[in-house]
N, C-alpha and C positions, 0 to 999 in steps of 0.2 A: 061818962059815955057820950054826952052831948058834945063835949069838946073834941073827942076823938072823931065823932061823925063829921063835925065841921072841918076838921083837919083833912080827913079823907076827901071830903067834897071839894075843898080848896085845891087839893092836888089834882083831882080829876079835871076840874075846870082849867087849871094851868096847863095840863097835858092837852086838853081839847083845843085851847087857844093856840098852843105851840104847833100842834099838828095842823090846825086850820091855816095858820100863817104859812107853813110850808106848802100846803096844798095850793094856795093862791099865788105862790112865787112862780115866775116863768122858768122854763127848763134851762135856758142859758144861764140864768142867775144862779140856779141850783148847781150847775156845773162849775161855775166860777167859785162858788163857796166851797164845794167839795175839793176842787183843785187847789185852792188856797190852803185848806186844812191839811191835805196830803203833802203839799209842798213844805208846810211848816214842820210836819213830822219827819219827812225824809231829808230835808235840807237840799232838795233838788226841785227845780221848776217843773210843775206838772200842768199840762194844758189838756182841756177836753173840748172838742169841737163837734159840730154836727147836731143832730137831734138828741136832746137829753130829756128824759122823763123820769118821774118818781112814781113808785107804787106803794100802796099801803096794805093791800091785802092780796094774797094770804101772807106776804112778808113785806117788811119795810125795805125798799131797795131803790136803786137808781140804775138806769141804763144810759150809756153815752154812745156817741159816735167815735171817730178816731181820737185816741188818747196817747199822749206822749209824755215820757219821763226823760228829762234832759240828762246828758252825760256829765262827767266831771269837768270842772272848769279847765283843767290842764289838758284834757283830751282833744285831739284834732279830729276824732271820729264823729259819727252821727250820734243821735240821741241813744240813750241806753235802752229805751223800750219805746216801740211804736206799735199800738194795737189798732186794728180796724174798728173794733167795738169792744165795749166793756160793760159787764153787768155785775152789780154788787148788791147782795141782800144782807141786812144786819138784823140783830135781835134788839128791839127797842128797849126792853127791860134792862139789857146789859148796858145800853147807852146811858140809861139813867144812873147806873152804878159807876159810870166812867170807864167801862171796858168796851172793847170793840169785839163783838162776837159775830163773825161773818157767817151767815147761814148759807151763802152761795156766792161763788165767784166764777164768772165765765169770761174768758178772753178769746177773741177770734183773730187768728193769724197775727199774733204778736211777733214782731221782729226784735230780737234781743241782741244788743252789741256789748260784748265784754272785752276789756282791754287791760293789758299790763304795760305800763310805760317803760321807757328805757331806764328810768331811775328806780323801777320796782313798784311804783304806785299802781293801784288797781281801781278801776272805776266803779266797782260794785260795793265798795266799803262805805256803808252808810250808817250814820248814828253811832260811830265808835269814838269814844273819848280816849285821850292819851296816846294817839297815834300821829306820828309826824307825817308830812307829805310823802315821804319815801315809802310809807307803808310800814315802817318799823316803830317800835316804842320810842317816845320822845325822851325817855330816861327820867322824867319827873315823876310819873305815876304809871302803874301798870295799865295796859290797854284794857278797857272794859266796854261792854255793849249794854245799853239800857234794855231792861226787860220790856218786851212788847206786850201790852195788854191786848192780846189778840188770840182768837181761836178761829177755826175754819171748819164748818160742817162739811163743805164740799167745794173744791176748786176744780174747774173744768177748763182746760186750755186745748184749743184745736188749731192745727196747722201752724204751729210755731216754727220759727227759724232762729238759729243762734249763730253768731259770728264771734270767734275769739281771736283777737290779735295780740300776739306776744312780741313786743318790740325788743325784749331782751334776747329771745331766741331767734327773732326774725322770721316768725311763722304766722300763718293765717289759716284758720280752720273754720269751715262753715258746715252747717247741717240744716236741712229743711224738712218739712212734713212731720214735725214732732207733736205728740199729743200727751196730755197729762190729766190724770184723774186722782185728786188728792182729798183725803178725808181726815180732818184734824179737829174733833169736837171739843177737846179739853187741852188747854195750853200745856199743862204739866203731864197730860196723859198720852195716849197712844195715837199715832197717825199711821194710816195705810195709804199706799200709793200704787198706781199703775201707770207706767209711762211707755210710750212707743217712740223709738228713735229710728232714723233711717240714714245712718252715716254713709252707706254706700248704695242706697236705693232699696235695700231689703229691710223689711220691718224687724226691729229688735225690741222685744218686750221686756220691761223691767218691772217686776212686782215685788212688794215688800212691806215691811212694817218697822216703825221706830217706836220703841216702848215708852220713852220719856222724851218728848220733843223739846220741852223747855230746858231740860237738863243738857241736852245735846247743843242747843243754841247757846247756852251759857258756857260751853266748852267742856261740860262734864261727859261722863261715860253713860251710855244707855244701851239697853238690849236692842239688837238690830238683826234683821233678816232680809235677804233679797235674793231673787232668782232672775237670771238673765236667760232669755230664751230667744233663739233665732234659728234660721235654717242651718242645720249642721249639728245642733246640740244645745245643751243647757248647762249653766253654771249656777250653783246655789251656795249661799253663805248663811250660816246661822251662828250668832255669837253676840258680840257687843262692840261698840265703837264710839268714836267722838269726832268732832269736826276738826281735830288737830292737824292732819287726820291720824287716827289710831284705829286698829282693828285687832280683834282677838276672837277666834272662833273656828268652826269647822267649815272647810271648803270642799264642795263636792262637784266634780266636773264629769259630765257624760257627753262626750262628743262623738257622734257617729261619723262625722266627716270634718276633721280638724281644719283643713284648708278652707272649706266652704264657710265654717263658723267664723274664722278670722276675717275672711273676705267680707262677710256680712257686717263685721264691725269696722270695716274700712282699713284693715291691716293686710297689706300685701304679704302673703306667706309664700316661702319657697316650696318647691316640690319636696315632699317628705317621703323618704324611702320607707317601705313597709318594715315594720319593726321599730320605727322611731316615732310613731304616733300619727299615722293616718287616721286612726280612731283612738280615743283616749277615754279611759274610765279611771278616775283618780279621786282619792280622799286624803285630806291632810289637815292638821291643826296649823292654822296660819296666824302669824302675828305681824302686823304692819306698824312700824315705828316711824313717825314723821312721814315724809313723802318719798323717801328713797331707800328704806330698809324693809325687807320682807324676809321672814323666817318661816320655814316649813318644817314641822316636826311630825313624827308618826306618819310619815309619808308612805302611801301605798298607791302605785300607779300601774295600770295596764296599758302598754303601748302596743296596740294590735295583738300579736301573740306573745309579747314579752311582759313579764311581771317584775316590777322593781319595788324595793322598799328602802327606807333610809331617812335622811334628813338633808336639807339644803338651805343655804342663805343666799339671798339675791340683793345686790346693791344696784340702785338706779342712779347713782350720783354722777357717773361718767357718761361719755357719749354713747357707750353701749352697755347694756346690763352686764353685770359680772356675777357669775354663779359659782358658788363653792358648795360641793356636795359630797356625801359619802353614801354610796348606793350598793345594794346587794340584789342579786338575781339568781333564779334557779337556772333553767335551761334558756340561754340567751341566743335568740335566732336573729342574726344579722345577714342572712343569706342574700337579701335584696341588694346589698352593696356590690355583689359580684357583677350584676348587670349595669350598675351605675345609674339606675333609674328608679323612680317611684312607681313605675308601671308594673313592677312585679306584684302579682296578685296573690291572694290567699288560697288559690285553688289547688295548691299542692303540686303544681307542675314544675316547680323549680324555676331557675333563671330563665328569663325571656331572651336574653342576649346569648349569642354563641359562646360556648366555652371551649376549653381545650378539647381536642380530639373530636370536635363536631365540625362546625363551619368556621373555625377560627375564633379569635377573641371577639368579645362584644364590641360593636361599633356604636352602641347607644350612647348619646352624649351624657356625660356625668354632670349633674347639677350639684356643685359643691358650695353654692351660695350660703348654705346654712352655717358654714364656718365663720362667716362674717357677721352673724346676727348677735352673738354674745361673746364675751371673754369668759373663760371658765377654768376651774381646777376641780376635776371630778375624780374621785377614787371609786373604782368599780370592781366588785368581786362577783364571780358567777360560778355555778357548779359546772357548766359546760358552755361552749361557745361555738356556734355554727356560722361559718363564713361562706357558706355555699359549697364550693369545691373542697374547702378545708374544714375539718372538724377537730375541736380541741376539748379537753376536759377542764379541770379546775383552772380558773383564770383570775388574776389580779392585775388590773391595769390602772395607771395614773394618767389621765388625759388632761392636757393643758392646752387651752386655746387662747391665742393672743393675736388680735388684729388679723383674723382669717387664716392663721397658721396654727394647725393642730399637731401636737406632739403626743404620741401614745407610747408610754413606757411600760414594757411588759415586765412587771415585777415577778409574776408567775404565769406561765403558760404551759400547761401539761397537755401532751398529745402525742399520738403515734409512738407510744412507749417511751417518750423522752421528755425533754424540757427545753423551752426556748426562752432566751432572754435578749434584751436589747430594746430598740425603739423603732417606731414607724412614724414618719412625718408626712402630713398632707398640707400643702401650702397653696392657698388660693388668692394671694395678694395681687398677683399679676398673671393670671392664668394658672391652671391647675398643674402642680407638680407633686410627685410622691417620691419618697426615698426612705432609706432605713439602714440600720446597722444591727444585724441580728446574728446570734450564735445559737446553735442547737447541739445537744448532746443526747446520746442514746436513742436516736430516732430510728424507727422502723421505715427504712427507705422504700420498701415495696408499697406500703400503704400510703406514704407521703407522696411519692411520685405518681401513684395511680390517681389519687385525688387531685393533685396539683396539675399534672400534665398528661394523664392518661397513659403513662409508661408503666407497663405491667411485667416487664421481663427482668427486672432488677430487684433482687431480694437480699437485703443485708441490714445490719444495724451499724450506724456510724454517727459521726459528728461533722458539722459544717459551720462555716462562717460566711456571711454575705453582707456586702455593702452595695447599695444600688441607688440610682436616681433615674426617674422617668418623667417625661413631660407630655401632656396631651389632654384632650378633652374627652377621651374614651379609653376603655381598657386596651383596645387595639392599638391606638396611638401611643399609649404609655409603654406597652410591651415592645413595640417596634423602635422605641427611642431609648431603651434601657442602656445604662452604662454602669460599670462598677467592677467588682471582683468577687470570686467565689473560690473557696477552698473546701476540699472534701476528703475525709479519711474514714475508712470502714474496717470492720473485722471480717470474719468469715461470711461468705454469701454465695448466691447462685444467680447466674444469668441464664434465662430461659430462651430457647429458640435456636441455639447452636451449641455444639460440643467442641470446644477448642482443642481438647486433648485428642479426640478422634480425628479432628481436622488435621492436626499436625502429623498424625501417623498414617492416615489413609488418604488424605486429601478431600474427604467428604465429611463435613461436620454439620450438615443441615439437620435440624431437629435436635432433640435431647437438651441437655443442660451443661453449663460450665460451672464447676465449683471452684471457688478461689478462696485463699486464706486471708488476704488483705488487699486493700486498694487505696490509693491516694491520687489526688489530682488537683490542679489549680487552673482557673480560667479567668481570662480578662473579658469583660463584657463591654461591647460598644455597638451602637446602632441596632440593638436588639439581638445581637449574636454573641454567644459564648465561644471563645476560641482558646484552645489550650493544646500544648504539645508535650506535657510531662506526666501523662497518666501512667501509673505504675501499678501492675497487678501481680500478685504472687499466687501461683497455682501449685498444686501438689507436686507436679513433675516439670514445671516450667515457670517462666516469668513472661509477662506481656506488657507491652507499652502501647500507648495510644495517643493519637493526635487528630485534630480536626475541628469542626464547627458544629455547634448546637444552636439552632435558630429559635430563640425565645419568641420573637415576633411572628415569624412565619410558621412556627410549630413544625420544623423539619430538622433533619440531622444529616451530616456528611462527615463520617468518622471512620478511622481505620485502627483496628487492633492488630498488633504484631506480636505473636507469641514466639518465645525462644526456649528451647530445651535447656534444662539445667545441666551444668557441667557434671561429668561422671556418669551420665546415663549410658547404660550398656548398649541400648539400641538407638540407632540414629533415625529420628523421624523428620518429617518435613516441617519447616517453619513457614506457614502459609498465612500472610496477612488477611484479615477479614474486614471487608468493607460493609459499613452500615449506612444506607442512604435512603432518604424518602421522608414521608410524613411521620410524625410521632405515632399516629394510630396504627400504621401498617408499613414500617420500613422494610426495604429489601436488604437481605443479608446474604452475602456470597463471598467465596474465597477469591482473592486477587492473584490469579495464576501467573500473570506477567510479573507481578511483584515477587511472587514466590520463586519463580525461576531466577530473577535477579538476585534475590536474597540467598538462595540455597546453592546455586550453581555459578556464581560469579567467577570464582577462581578457575573452575573447569572451563567455562566459556572463554575466559581470557587465554588459557593455555591452548585450547583448540583453535582459537582465532589466530594465535601466533604460529601454530603449526601449519595452518592453512596458508598463512602469508609466506612462510618459509618455502613451502612446496611450490607455491605460485612463482616465487622469485626464481627458484631453480629451473622451473620450466621456461620462464622468460629468458633466463641466461642461455639455456640450451638453444632456444629458438633464435635469439639474436646472434649468437656465435655461428650457428649453422647457416642461417638464411642471410644474415647481413655481414657476417665476418667480423663482428664486433665482440671484443673480449672485455668484460667488465672487471675492473680492478677491485680489490678488496675495499669495501666501504663506499664504493661508488654506485650511484643509482643507475638504473637502466637508461633514464633520460640523459643523464650526464655522459654516459659512455657513448651513446649514439651521437650526441651533440659533438663530442670530441672527435669521433670518427669522421663525421661530416666536415668539421673544420679542417682536419688534416687532409682530407681528400680535396677540398677546395683550394688549399694552399699549394698542394702538389700540382693541381691543374693550372694555377696561375703562373707557377714557375716554368711550366712547359711553354708558355707564350714567349719567354725570352730565349728559348733554345734556338 
């Protein structure tokens, strides 16, 4: 026991002597010792200047003035870290065991400079064995990091700034006003952190925990959770990860204002149409492999009023992210696309831009920049599809986006009692253009034309094929620039507003309806106008043809129907062309009487005209012969007869001069 007491006493004396020596050292000497020790550990020159002091109670610690950690030898940039002041507190008992247990760390306004060189080297790689200057393994031994004998009760960093220069990508990114509060009491245990970033001036808070810090530092997998909160919403991750980087866990996003959220992160987001994610409520199982592969499974996302489920894979290896996804939806509402603007609100008032049969097509500029954000191949199925003026049932679409050009293939599009197939293309590579090649069968034309163009007078079922191309920055410009072709054929149907049969028989066909057995027509589209002259309509007692112009851009019509009685009809009725002219919403319909006279009485008029001419000529002959004494020979005109008589008279008078 005496020996043990002497041993303890000797240790206490040694500690008191060591502490006393430290107490009488000047501050600058302490700073140099500390800087040398840290430099030896990090392999980088560390300097501490200004007033330096040491404290013994309640903690053993040191505070310095400006502190600098030099950058990599190959770097042309500034020091890797420059702090205005630094305070460090340590556990003296841990020091005696050879460990560094930091009980407190405070850095004020540290400026951190991170750099990746043109050859791939990075300036923050410190104390890593088996790594070549390029940052890759030297091939002799696997890269390893020495375990740090380090824990951290609390680290507090205020007013930090970070600059990241990537000479491979040629980019430079800076952030200021960053704060960090980190607690890490056990090297192999849990660490919690709270950080505040300001990438675009707005505070972004990141809170989280790492279950096994030492394991993650060594490249292993640890439990991990983090929540990112800022103006516009929050994103939360709960799962596990490593520094590879690798992640696997549940991702939950609740964004009340998506554009504001991404703007707070310094990401310039395009205007998002309603229904595409002005607000987002999403959950998914996320797996991140390496730095460029993201897999989303068990995906459920609500984009404004739309709910989607499915799975997606995202690749970040190329210049633009590439998304491959299979999605399903219930009632899919994309009615905001009609106005071409994200301004369409959720108030249930419909499109804000003018639609057909109101004030013309919408002149609101269309923001199609979202087409250039990603490349994608997305398969989408929906129970119903609302495009604003057009409503469809079961829908299956394959959407492919490549360099701001989107192709939407309609594998199934049920609606208006029929089915539509084909594709629609939106190209924003050099200004917006839209086009398509579509075929429809079994369509209820009355419902379709009512929704699409406000035309309510035409009821039938038929088939159509359409190819078109339009260019412009608004729906109005696109509709006025349309070109292409349309062919149409229908079965039995009804035209409301006039009665062709009654018109042909009595000359008055206003009101009533026209029933027809079949109809077909083709149109050429140019400059936003459909022009055709081969409309053919079969009625119970007649046929009708039509020709004219239908203004897709101006929403007007100038068209003529010409009915003709069928051969063999016992009663002879009038064939009166019907003119339709004016806006789609309220066209004027009236019989063309001048055309009817020309059509029905052309032969009679020609016969009567000839009879009148003959009678006039007889009266002229009688007048000329009686009053002028001129007789017109057969086949000779009155003018020629008078001229001949005059010439004969003049000759006779001339010969009298020689008598």
